[in-house]
C-alpha positions as protocol buffer text, in pm:
chain_id: "A"
residue {
  index: 1
  type: MET
  ca { x: 0 y: 0 z: 0 }
}
residue {
  index: 2
  type: PHE
  ca { x: 308 y: 227 z: 17 }
}
residue {
  index: 3
  type: GLN
  ca { x: 421 y: 416 z: -294 }
}
residue {
  index: 4
  type: ASN
  ca { x: 783 y: 529 z: -270 }
}
residue {
  index: 5
  type: GLN
  ca { x: 765 y: 841 z: -487 }
}
residue {
  index: 6
  type: PRO
  ca { x: 517 y: 1129 z: -477 }
}
residue {
  index: 7
  type: PRO
  ca { x: 300 y: 1169 z: -788 }
}
residue {
  index: 8
  type: GLN
  ca { x: 444 y: 1382 z: -1066 }
}
residue {
  index: 9
  type: THR
  ca { x: 108 y: 1535 z: -1163 }
}
residue {
  index: 10
  type: PRO
  ca { x: -74 y: 1798 z: -953 }
}
residue {
  index: 11
  type: GLY
  ca { x: -399 y: 1600 z: -958 }
}
residue {
  index: 12
  type: ALA
  ca { x: -765 y: 1691 z: -998 }
}
residue {
  index: 13
  type: PRO
  ca { x: -983 y: 1804 z: -707 }
}
residue {
  index: 14
  type: LEU
  ca { x: -1131 y: 1508 z: -518 }
}
residue {
  index: 15
  type: PRO
  ca { x: -1504 y: 1490 z: -602 }
}
residue {
  index: 16
  type: PRO
  ca { x: -1716 y: 1592 z: -304 }
}
residue {
  index: 17
  type: ALA
  ca { x: -1921 y: 1333 z: -122 }
}
residue {
  index: 18
  type: GLY
  ca { x: -2291 y: 1365 z: -183 }
}
residue {
  index: 19
  type: ALA
  ca { x: -2579 y: 1285 z: -414 }
}
residue {
  index: 20
  type: GLY
  ca { x: -2386 y: 1356 z: -733 }
}
residue {
  index: 21
  type: LEU
  ca { x: -2113 y: 1102 z: -664 }
}
residue {
  index: 22
  type: LEU
  ca { x: -2368 y: 847 z: -540 }
}
residue {
  index: 23
  type: LEU
  ca { x: -2584 y: 879 z: -853 }
}
residue {
  index: 24
  type: ARG
  ca { x: -2282 y: 840 z: -1078 }
}
residue {
  index: 25
  type: ALA
  ca { x: -2192 y: 521 z: -892 }
}
residue {
  index: 26
  type: LEU
  ca { x: -2545 y: 379 z: -902 }
}
residue {
  index: 27
  type: PHE
  ca { x: -2573 y: 430 z: -1278 }
}
residue {
  index: 28
  type: LYS
  ca { x: -2217 y: 338 z: -1375 }
}
residue {
  index: 29
  type: ARG
  ca { x: -2231 y: 92 z: -1664 }
}
residue {
  index: 30
  type: GLY
  ca { x: -2002 y: -208 z: -1680 }
}
residue {
  index: 31
  type: ALA
  ca { x: -1856 y: -403 z: -1970 }
}
residue {
  index: 32
  type: ARG
  ca { x: -1757 y: -749 z: -1853 }
}
residue {
  index: 33
  type: THR
  ca { x: -1583 y: -871 z: -2165 }
}
residue {
  index: 34
  type: GLY
  ca { x: -1236 y: -1026 z: -2172 }
}
residue {
  index: 35
  type: ASP
  ca { x: -961 y: -942 z: -1929 }
}
residue {
  index: 36
  type: PRO
  ca { x: -995 y: -606 z: -1750 }
}
residue {
  index: 37
  type: PRO
  ca { x: -765 y: -336 z: -1887 }
}
residue {
  index: 38
  type: GLN
  ca { x: -471 y: -189 z: -1701 }
}
residue {
  index: 39
  type: LEU
  ca { x: -595 y: 148 z: -1579 }
}
residue {
  index: 40
  type: PRO
  ca { x: -371 y: 450 z: -1522 }
}
residue {
  index: 41
  type: ALA
  ca { x: -311 y: 576 z: -1170 }
}
residue {
  index: 42
  type: THR
  ca { x: -533 y: 857 z: -1044 }
}
residue {
  index: 43
  type: VAL
  ca { x: -422 y: 1158 z: -843 }
}
residue {
  index: 44
  type: PHE
  ca { x: -663 y: 1378 z: -647 }
}
residue {
  index: 45
  type: THR
  ca { x: -605 y: 1684 z: -432 }
}
residue {
  index: 46
  type: CYS
  ca { x: -806 y: 1723 z: -113 }
}
residue {
  index: 47
  type: THR
  ca { x: -808 y: 1866 z: 237 }
}
residue {
  index: 48
  type: ALA
  ca { x: -785 y: 1649 z: 547 }
}
residue {
  index: 49
  type: PRO
  ca { x: -1093 y: 1672 z: 772 }
}
residue {
  index: 50
  type: GLY
  ca { x: -1092 y: 1987 z: 982 }
}
residue {
  index: 51
  type: PRO
  ca { x: -1132 y: 2001 z: 1360 }
}
residue {
  index: 52
  type: GLU
  ca { x: -1512 y: 2022 z: 1350 }
}
residue {
  index: 53
  type: ALA
  ca { x: -1554 y: 1731 z: 1109 }
}
residue {
  index: 54
  type: LEU
  ca { x: -1306 y: 1524 z: 1308 }
}
residue {
  index: 55
  type: ALA
  ca { x: -1489 y: 1605 z: 1632 }
}
residue {
  index: 56
  type: ARG
  ca { x: -1819 y: 1484 z: 1484 }
}
residue {
  index: 57
  type: TYR
  ca { x: -1654 y: 1163 z: 1368 }
}
residue {
  index: 58
  type: ASN
  ca { x: -1494 y: 1104 z: 1706 }
}
residue {
  index: 59
  type: ALA
  ca { x: -1816 y: 1171 z: 1897 }
}
residue {
  index: 60
  type: LEU
  ca { x: -2015 y: 929 z: 1682 }
}
residue {
  index: 61
  type: LEU
  ca { x: -1764 y: 643 z: 1698 }
}
residue {
  index: 62
  type: GLY
  ca { x: -1649 y: 680 z: 2059 }
}
residue {
  index: 63
  type: PHE
  ca { x: -1298 y: 822 z: 2021 }
}
residue {
  index: 64
  type: ALA
  ca { x: -1155 y: 1087 z: 2251 }
}
residue {
  index: 65
  type: PRO
  ca { x: -1261 y: 1436 z: 2139 }
}
residue {
  index: 66
  type: ASP
  ca { x: -909 y: 1533 z: 2023 }
}
residue {
  index: 67
  type: ALA
  ca { x: -820 y: 1194 z: 1869 }
}
residue {
  index: 68
  type: GLN
  ca { x: -688 y: 1155 z: 1513 }
}
residue {
  index: 69
  type: PRO
  ca { x: -805 y: 800 z: 1435 }
}
residue {
  index: 70
  type: VAL
  ca { x: -631 y: 610 z: 1159 }
}
residue {
  index: 71
  type: SER
  ca { x: -974 y: 494 z: 1042 }
}
residue {
  index: 72
  type: ALA
  ca { x: -1073 y: 856 z: 968 }
}
residue {
  index: 73
  type: HIS
  ca { x: -828 y: 857 z: 675 }
}
residue {
  index: 74
  type: TYR
  ca { x: -1073 y: 630 z: 497 }
}
residue {
  index: 75
  type: LEU
  ca { x: -1320 y: 920 z: 468 }
}
residue {
  index: 76
  type: LEU
  ca { x: -1095 y: 1064 z: 196 }
}
residue {
  index: 77
  type: VAL
  ca { x: -968 y: 737 z: 54 }
}
residue {
  index: 78
  type: GLN
  ca { x: -1315 y: 598 z: -9 }
}
residue {
  index: 79
  type: ARG
  ca { x: -1398 y: 897 z: -229 }
}
residue {
  index: 80
  type: ALA
  ca { x: -1071 y: 856 z: -419 }
}
residue {
  index: 81
  type: HIS
  ca { x: -1142 y: 487 z: -474 }
}
residue {
  index: 82
  type: LEU
  ca { x: -1496 y: 553 z: -588 }
}
residue {
  index: 83
  type: ALA
  ca { x: -1383 y: 827 z: -826 }
}
residue {
  index: 84
  type: SER
  ca { x: -1115 y: 594 z: -965 }
}
residue {
  index: 85
  type: MET
  ca { x: -1371 y: 321 z: -1034 }
}
residue {
  index: 86
  type: LEU
  ca { x: -1601 y: 570 z: -1207 }
}
residue {
  index: 87
  type: ALA
  ca { x: -1355 y: 592 z: -1494 }
}
residue {
  index: 88
  type: PRO
  ca { x: -1524 y: 482 z: -1821 }
}
residue {
  index: 89
  type: ALA
  ca { x: -1262 y: 208 z: -1868 }
}
residue {
  index: 90
  type: PHE
  ca { x: -1346 y: 43 z: -1534 }
}
residue {
  index: 91
  type: PRO
  ca { x: -1526 y: -269 z: -1659 }
}
residue {
  index: 92
  type: PHE
  ca { x: -1763 y: -353 z: -1371 }
}
residue {
  index: 93
  type: ARG
  ca { x: -2083 y: -204 z: -1236 }
}
residue {
  index: 94
  type: LEU
  ca { x: -2039 y: -52 z: -891 }
}
residue {
  index: 95
  type: PRO
  ca { x: -2375 y: -151 z: -734 }
}
residue {
  index: 96
  type: GLY
  ca { x: -2334 y: -498 z: -589 }
}
residue {
  index: 97
  type: MET
  ca { x: -1959 y: -477 z: -540 }
}
residue {
  index: 98
  type: VAL
  ca { x: -1857 y: -608 z: -196 }
}
residue {
  index: 99
  type: HIS
  ca { x: -1582 y: -459 z: 22 }
}
residue {
  index: 100
  type: VAL
  ca { x: -1394 y: -765 z: 150 }
}
residue {
  index: 101
  type: GLU
  ca { x: -1065 y: -633 z: 293 }
}
residue {
  index: 102
  type: ASN
  ca { x: -918 y: -303 z: 407 }
}
residue {
  index: 103
  type: ALA
  ca { x: -582 y: -197 z: 550 }
}
residue {
  index: 104
  type: ILE
  ca { x: -477 y: 150 z: 663 }
}
residue {
  index: 105
  type: ALA
  ca { x: -135 y: 251 z: 794 }
}
residue {
  index: 106
  type: GLU
  ca { x: -28 y: 588 z: 927 }
}
residue {
  index: 107
  type: HIS
  ca { x: 326 y: 694 z: 836 }
}
residue {
  index: 108
  type: ALA
  ca { x: 309 y: 1045 z: 986 }
}
residue {
  index: 109
  type: ARG
  ca { x: 47 y: 1245 z: 1172 }
}
residue {
  index: 110
  type: VAL
  ca { x: -179 y: 1460 z: 955 }
}
residue {
  index: 111
  type: ALA
  ca { x: -285 y: 1793 z: 1102 }
}
residue {
  index: 112
  type: PRO
  ca { x: -655 y: 1871 z: 1049 }
}
residue {
  index: 113
  type: GLY
  ca { x: -708 y: 2077 z: 734 }
}
residue {
  index: 114
  type: THR
  ca { x: -379 y: 1973 z: 570 }
}
residue {
  index: 115
  type: GLN
  ca { x: -368 y: 1985 z: 191 }
}
residue {
  index: 116
  type: LEU
  ca { x: -302 y: 1636 z: 54 }
}
residue {
  index: 117
  type: ARG
  ca { x: -263 y: 1449 z: -273 }
}
residue {
  index: 118
  type: LEU
  ca { x: -405 y: 1097 z: -299 }
}
residue {
  index: 119
  type: ALA
  ca { x: -235 y: 871 z: -556 }
}
residue {
  index: 120
  type: THR
  ca { x: -429 y: 553 z: -632 }
}
residue {
  index: 121
  type: GLN
  ca { x: -332 y: 250 z: -838 }
}
residue {
  index: 122
  type: LEU
  ca { x: -605 y: 3 z: -933 }
}
residue {
  index: 123
  type: ARG
  ca { x: -528 y: -356 z: -1027 }
}
residue {
  index: 124
  type: PHE
  ca { x: -733 y: -665 z: -1102 }
}
residue {
  index: 125
  type: GLU
  ca { x: -656 y: -1006 z: -961 }
}
residue {
  index: 126
  type: PRO
  ca { x: -677 y: -1312 z: -1188 }
}
residue {
  index: 127
  type: ALA
  ca { x: -1019 y: -1474 z: -1203 }
}
residue {
  index: 128
  type: THR
  ca { x: -1078 y: -1746 z: -945 }
}
residue {
  index: 129
  type: ALA
  ca { x: -1176 y: -2102 z: -1040 }
}
residue {
  index: 130
  type: SER
  ca { x: -1544 y: -1999 z: -1011 }
}
residue {
  index: 131
  type: GLY
  ca { x: -1496 y: -1693 z: -1231 }
}
residue {
  index: 132
  type: ALA
  ca { x: -1507 y: -1439 z: -949 }
}
residue {
  index: 133
  type: ARG
  ca { x: -1308 y: -1121 z: -1004 }
}
residue {
  index: 134
  type: PHE
  ca { x: -1151 y: -905 z: -736 }
}
residue {
  index: 135
  type: CYS
  ca { x: -1006 y: -557 z: -773 }
}
residue {
  index: 136
  type: VAL
  ca { x: -756 y: -392 z: -540 }
}
residue {
  index: 137
  type: LEU
  ca { x: -704 y: -19 z: -496 }
}
residue {
  index: 138
  type: GLU
  ca { x: -383 y: 102 z: -333 }
}
residue {
  index: 139
  type: THR
  ca { x: -364 y: 465 z: -222 }
}
residue {
  index: 140
  type: THR
  ca { x: -84 y: 670 z: -71 }
}
residue {
  index: 141
  type: ALA
  ca { x: -156 y: 1016 z: 69 }
}
residue {
  index: 142
  type: TRP
  ca { x: 117 y: 1277 z: 27 }
}
residue {
  index: 143
  type: ASP
  ca { x: 178 y: 1600 z: 219 }
}
residue {
  index: 144
  type: GLY
  ca { x: 421 y: 1755 z: -26 }
}
residue {
  index: 145
  type: SER
  ca { x: 699 y: 1497 z: -63 }
}
residue {
  index: 146
  type: THR
  ca { x: 609 y: 1313 z: 260 }
}
residue {
  index: 147
  type: ALA
  ca { x: 393 y: 1000 z: 253 }
}
residue {
  index: 148
  type: VAL
  ca { x: 157 y: 1037 z: 549 }
}
residue {
  index: 149
  type: PHE
  ca { x: -70 y: 734 z: 519 }
}
residue {
  index: 150
  type: GLY
  ca { x: -160 y: 446 z: 291 }
}
residue {
  index: 151
  type: CYS
  ca { x: -474 y: 244 z: 237 }
}
residue {
  index: 152
  type: THR
  ca { x: -545 y: -74 z: 41 }
}
residue {
  index: 153
  type: SER
  ca { x: -901 y: -188 z: -26 }
}
residue {
  index: 154
  type: LYS
  ca { x: -1008 y: -512 z: -192 }
}
residue {
  index: 155
  type: TYR
  ca { x: -1349 y: -555 z: -353 }
}
residue {
  index: 156
  type: LEU
  ca { x: -1538 y: -848 z: -500 }
}
residue {
  index: 157
  type: ALA
  ca { x: -1622 y: -691 z: -835 }
}
residue {
  index: 158
  type: LEU
  ca { x: -1789 y: -989 z: -1002 }
}
residue {
  index: 159
  type: ALA
  ca { x: -1936 y: -1289 z: -821 }
}
residue {
  index: 160
  type: GLY
  ca { x: -1838 y: -1631 z: -947 }
}
residue {
  index: 161
  type: ARG
  ca { x: -2057 y: -1918 z: -1054 }
}
residue {
  index: 162
  type: ARG
  ca { x: -2253 y: -2090 z: -781 }
}
residue {
  index: 163
  type: GLY
  ca { x: -2241 y: -2464 z: -741 }
}
residue {
  index: 164
  type: GLY
  ca { x: -2108 y: -2739 z: -522 }
}
residue {
  index: 165
  type: ALA
  ca { x: -2112 y: -2746 z: -144 }
}
residue {
  index: 166
  type: ARG
  ca { x: -2165 y: -2419 z: 33 }
}
residue {
  index: 167
  type: SER
  ca { x: -1863 y: -2298 z: 226 }
}
residue {
  index: 168
  type: ALA
  ca { x: -1886 y: -2315 z: 602 }
}
residue {
  index: 169
  type: PRO
  ca { x: -1904 y: -1990 z: 800 }
}
residue {
  index: 170
  type: HIS
  ca { x: -1571 y: -1859 z: 918 }
}
residue {
  index: 171
  type: PRO
  ca { x: -1519 y: -1952 z: 1283 }
}
residue {
  index: 172
  type: ALA
  ca { x: -1453 y: -1679 z: 1537 }
}
residue {
  index: 173
  type: PRO
  ca { x: -1102 y: -1687 z: 1687 }
}
residue {
  index: 174
  type: ALA
  ca { x: -1056 y: -1808 z: 2043 }
}
residue {
  index: 175
  type: LEU
  ca { x: -1029 y: -1465 z: 2204 }
}
residue {
  index: 176
  type: PRO
  ca { x: -1194 y: -1333 z: 2521 }
}
residue {
  index: 177
  type: LEU
  ca { x: -1483 y: -1089 z: 2516 }
}
residue {
  index: 178
  type: PHE
  ca { x: -1341 y: -738 z: 2526 }
}
residue {
  index: 179
  type: ALA
  ca { x: -1628 y: -499 z: 2450 }
}
residue {
  index: 180
  type: GLY
  ca { x: -1965 y: -476 z: 2283 }
}
residue {
  index: 181
  type: TRP
  ca { x: -2223 y: -233 z: 2150 }
}
residue {
  index: 182
  type: ASP
  ca { x: -2569 y: -215 z: 1999 }
}
residue {
  index: 183
  type: VAL
  ca { x: -2603 y: -78 z: 1646 }
}
residue {
  index: 184
  type: ARG
  ca { x: -2882 y: 176 z: 1646 }
}
residue {
  index: 185
  type: HIS
  ca { x: -3147 y: 157 z: 1375 }
}
residue {
  index: 186
  type: ASP
  ca { x: -3046 y: 506 z: 1261 }
}
residue {
  index: 187
  type: ALA
  ca { x: -2671 y: 433 z: 1274 }
}
residue {
  index: 188
  type: GLY
  ca { x: -2644 y: 406 z: 895 }
}
residue {
  index: 189
  type: ARG
  ca { x: -2774 y: 758 z: 847 }
}
residue {
  index: 190
  type: ALA
  ca { x: -2564 y: 892 z: 1132 }
}
residue {
  index: 191
  type: TYR
  ca { x: -2245 y: 746 z: 985 }
}
residue {
  index: 192
  type: ALA
  ca { x: -2341 y: 866 z: 636 }
}
residue {
  index: 193
  type: ARG
  ca { x: -2361 y: 1221 z: 770 }
}
residue {
  index: 194
  type: VAL
  ca { x: -1999 y: 1212 z: 893 }
}
residue {
  index: 195
  type: SER
  ca { x: -1854 y: 994 z: 615 }
}
residue {
  index: 196
  type: GLY
  ca { x: -2047 y: 1102 z: 307 }
}
residue {
  index: 197
  type: ASP
  ca { x: -2123 y: 737 z: 224 }
}
residue {
  index: 198
  type: TRP
  ca { x: -2496 y: 738 z: 143 }
}
residue {
  index: 199
  type: ASN
  ca { x: -2506 y: 393 z: -13 }
}
residue {
  index: 200
  type: PRO
  ca { x: -2878 y: 293 z: 10 }
}
residue {
  index: 201
  type: ILE
  ca { x: -2799 y: -48 z: 160 }
}
residue {
  index: 202
  type: HIS
  ca { x: -2710 y: 130 z: 486 }
}
residue {
  index: 203
  type: LEU
  ca { x: -3015 y: 350 z: 516 }
}
residue {
  index: 204
  type: ALA
  ca { x: -3355 y: 179 z: 504 }
}
residue {
  index: 205
  type: ARG
  ca { x: -3513 y: -163 z: 449 }
}
residue {
  index: 206
  type: PRO
  ca { x: -3683 y: -85 z: 114 }
}
residue {
  index: 207
  type: ALA
  ca { x: -3357 y: 49 z: -30 }
}
residue {
  index: 208
  type: ALA
  ca { x: -3160 y: -248 z: 100 }
}
residue {
  index: 209
  type: ARG
  ca { x: -3407 y: -492 z: -53 }
}
residue {
  index: 210
  type: LEU
  ca { x: -3357 y: -333 z: -394 }
}
residue {
  index: 211
  type: PHE
  ca { x: -2997 y: -456 z: -371 }
}
residue {
  index: 212
  type: GLY
  ca { x: -3085 y: -807 z: -254 }
}
residue {
  index: 213
  type: LEU
  ca { x: -3050 y: -761 z: 123 }
}
residue {
  index: 214
  type: ARG
  ca { x: -3318 y: -861 z: 372 }
}
residue {
  index: 215
  type: ALA
  ca { x: -3239 y: -563 z: 595 }
}
residue {
  index: 216
  type: PRO
  ca { x: -3010 y: -257 z: 589 }
}
residue {
  index: 217
  type: ILE
  ca { x: -2658 y: -313 z: 717 }
}
residue {
  index: 218
  type: ILE
  ca { x: -2412 y: -83 z: 889 }
}
residue {
  index: 219
  type: HIS
  ca { x: -2103 y: 35 z: 701 }
}
residue {
  index: 220
  type: GLY
  ca { x: -1809 y: -198 z: 750 }
}
residue {
  index: 221
  type: MET
  ca { x: -1579 y: 88 z: 843 }
}
residue {
  index: 222
  type: HIS
  ca { x: -1827 y: 202 z: 1109 }
}
residue {
  index: 223
  type: SER
  ca { x: -1773 y: -134 z: 1280 }
}
residue {
  index: 224
  type: VAL
  ca { x: -1395 y: -107 z: 1239 }
}
residue {
  index: 225
  type: ALA
  ca { x: -1388 y: 246 z: 1382 }
}
residue {
  index: 226
  type: LYS
  ca { x: -1598 y: 140 z: 1682 }
}
residue {
  index: 227
  type: ALA
  ca { x: -1349 y: -139 z: 1748 }
}
residue {
  index: 228
  type: LEU
  ca { x: -1052 y: 97 z: 1722 }
}
residue {
  index: 229
  type: ALA
  ca { x: -1217 y: 340 z: 1963 }
}
residue {
  index: 230
  type: CYS
  ca { x: -1249 y: 59 z: 2219 }
}
residue {
  index: 231
  type: LEU
  ca { x: -884 y: -36 z: 2169 }
}
residue {
  index: 232
  type: GLU
  ca { x: -760 y: 322 z: 2195 }
}
residue {
  index: 233
  type: ALA
  ca { x: -945 y: 367 z: 2522 }
}
residue {
  index: 234
  type: GLN
  ca { x: -726 y: 89 z: 2664 }
}
residue {
  index: 235
  type: GLY
  ca { x: -399 y: 85 z: 2473 }
}
residue {
  index: 236
  type: GLY
  ca { x: -306 y: 417 z: 2312 }
}
residue {
  index: 237
  type: HIS
  ca { x: -312 y: 536 z: 1952 }
}
residue {
  index: 238
  type: VAL
  ca { x: -364 y: 275 z: 1678 }
}
residue {
  index: 239
  type: ARG
  ca { x: -135 y: 358 z: 1386 }
}
residue {
  index: 240
  type: ALA
  ca { x: -230 y: 67 z: 1156 }
}
residue {
  index: 241
  type: VAL
  ca { x: -524 y: -168 z: 1109 }
}
residue {
  index: 242
  type: GLY
  ca { x: -599 y: -450 z: 868 }
}
residue {
  index: 243
  type: VAL
  ca { x: -937 y: -621 z: 845 }
}
residue {
  index: 244
  type: ARG
  ca { x: -1136 y: -879 z: 653 }
}
residue {
  index: 245
  type: PHE
  ca { x: -1513 y: -836 z: 632 }
}
residue {
  index: 246
  type: ARG
  ca { x: -1669 y: -1179 z: 676 }
}
residue {
  index: 247
  type: SER
  ca { x: -2042 y: -1109 z: 714 }
}
residue {
  index: 248
  type: ALA
  ca { x: -2274 y: -810 z: 736 }
}
residue {
  index: 249
  type: VAL
  ca { x: -2394 y: -643 z: 1057 }
}
residue {
  index: 250
  type: PRO
  ca { x: -2764 y: -547 z: 1032 }
}
residue {
  index: 251
  type: LEU
  ca { x: -2891 y: -222 z: 1177 }
}
residue {
  index: 252
  type: GLY
  ca { x: -3038 y: -287 z: 1521 }
}
residue {
  index: 253
  type: ALA
  ca { x: -2806 y: -581 z: 1592 }
}
residue {
  index: 254
  type: SER
  ca { x: -2564 y: -631 z: 1880 }
}
residue {
  index: 255
  type: VAL
  ca { x: -2189 y: -669 z: 1825 }
}
residue {
  index: 256
  type: GLN
  ca { x: -1943 y: -846 z: 2052 }
}
residue {
  index: 257
  type: MET
  ca { x: -1575 y: -758 z: 2024 }
}
residue {
  index: 258
  type: LEU
  ca { x: -1320 y: -1029 z: 2099 }
}
residue {
  index: 259
  type: HIS
  ca { x: -967 y: -926 z: 2191 }
}
residue {
  index: 260
  type: ALA
  ca { x: -694 y: -1014 z: 2439 }
}
residue {
  index: 261
  type: PRO
  ca { x: -530 y: -698 z: 2576 }
}
residue {
  index: 262
  type: GLY
  ca { x: -166 y: -671 z: 2479 }
}
residue {
  index: 263
  type: THR
  ca { x: -215 y: -863 z: 2151 }
}
residue {
  index: 264
  type: ALA
  ca { x: -274 y: -747 z: 1794 }
}
residue {
  index: 265
  type: LYS
  ca { x: -574 y: -951 z: 1682 }
}
residue {
  index: 266
  type: PHE
  ca { x: -941 y: -873 z: 1730 }
}
residue {
  index: 267
  type: ALA
  ca { x: -1272 y: -998 z: 1595 }
}
residue {
  index: 268
  type: LEU
  ca { x: -1630 y: -876 z: 1580 }
}
residue {
  index: 269
  type: VAL
  ca { x: -1915 y: -1124 z: 1613 }
}
residue {
  index: 270
  type: CYS
  ca { x: -2279 y: -1050 z: 1531 }
}
residue {
  index: 271
  type: GLU
  ca { x: -2573 y: -1288 z: 1569 }
}
residue {
  index: 272
  type: GLY
  ca { x: -2336 y: -1577 z: 1624 }
}
residue {
  index: 273
  type: ARG
  ca { x: -2137 y: -1514 z: 1306 }
}
residue {
  index: 274
  type: LEU
  ca { x: -1792 y: -1374 z: 1253 }
}
residue {
  index: 275
  type: ALA
  ca { x: -1842 y: -1029 z: 1100 }
}
residue {
  index: 276
  type: VAL
  ca { x: -1492 y: -879 z: 1101 }
}
residue {
  index: 277
  type: GLU
  ca { x: -1149 y: -1014 z: 1183 }
}
residue {
  index: 278
  type: GLY
  ca { x: -840 y: -800 z: 1197 }
}
residue {
  index: 279
  type: SER
  ca { x: -524 y: -687 z: 1363 }
}
residue {
  index: 280
  type: VAL
  ca { x: -377 y: -357 z: 1475 }
}
residue {
  index: 281
  type: ALA
  ca { x: -43 y: -196 z: 1552 }
}
residue {
  index: 282
  type: PHE
  ca { x: -12 y: 67 z: 1823 }
}
residue {
  index: 283
  type: ALA
  ca { x: 209 y: 373 z: 1803 }
}
residue {
  index: 284
  type: PRO
  ca { x: 507 y: 368 z: 2038 }
}
residue {
  index: 285
  type: ALA
  ca { x: 423 y: 509 z: 2380 }
}
C-alpha cells in the first residue's frame, strides 16, 4: 500500500461526497468482456478533515474528542477509490460490489485541514476457479513529498458461478470478550452524515431490498472504527489496522468484540457469526 515516490502530476480536485457522486456510482455501466484493462493511476487533491468534522466523527464512533483516528483517513480514501472506479474504462458495475478487505497505515500524523494528494493505483486479480473477479485499490496520501498514510481496499467486483457445497461460516477466533455495543437503527444515516457514504444499503429496508439484502446493514468501516475506539481507550493510539469483512452487521443488531489486551488480533461477532477479523499496531508510547 506504500508508494515510494510522490505523484508527478498535480492531480484533480477530489469529487465531493454527496448525491452527485452516489448517482454516478449507481448508474455506472459495466462491460464485462475479456480481461480487464490496465488502468492509469489517479491523483486527487483534497483537504484532510478539519477540527469540527473530526470532532463529529470522534463523537459518533467513541474516540476521545481530540483523537486523530487512523480509520478517519478512509473518509478521503473511499472517495478517491470511488472516483477511480467511475472511470469509463473500469469494466464492472459498482452496485453490488462487496468490500472484503481493508488496511490503513499511518506513516506520519496529519494535522486537520492539511492539503493532501491521494495517488491511487487500481489492479485486477486473476479470475478465481469460479470466475469471481476481485479488484484492489492502493492509495498513498502525500503531504508535499512526505507520505503520510496508505490504504489498500479489496473488492469483489464480479461474483463467481454458484455450485457445489456451500462454504462453512468462518469460525470466530478463540479470544476473550473485550467490549460490545448495539447498532442503532439510525446508525447508517448517522455514519453517512460524517462519512459522506450514502449507499442505500445502509439507510432503510426498502432500499436495502432493492440490492438483494433482507435488511439494511451498517457500514463496514463504522464497525472497524468502533473497534478501534475501544482499543484506543485501553492501549493508546492505533497507527495501523488491517481487516477482513466476513459477514454483514444489520442495523439494530448487537456486536461483541473479541480481543486479548496486549495482543494485535481482534474480531467482531454478530448474531453468532464472525463479521470482522483483523489486527492492529499501536504507536510507540
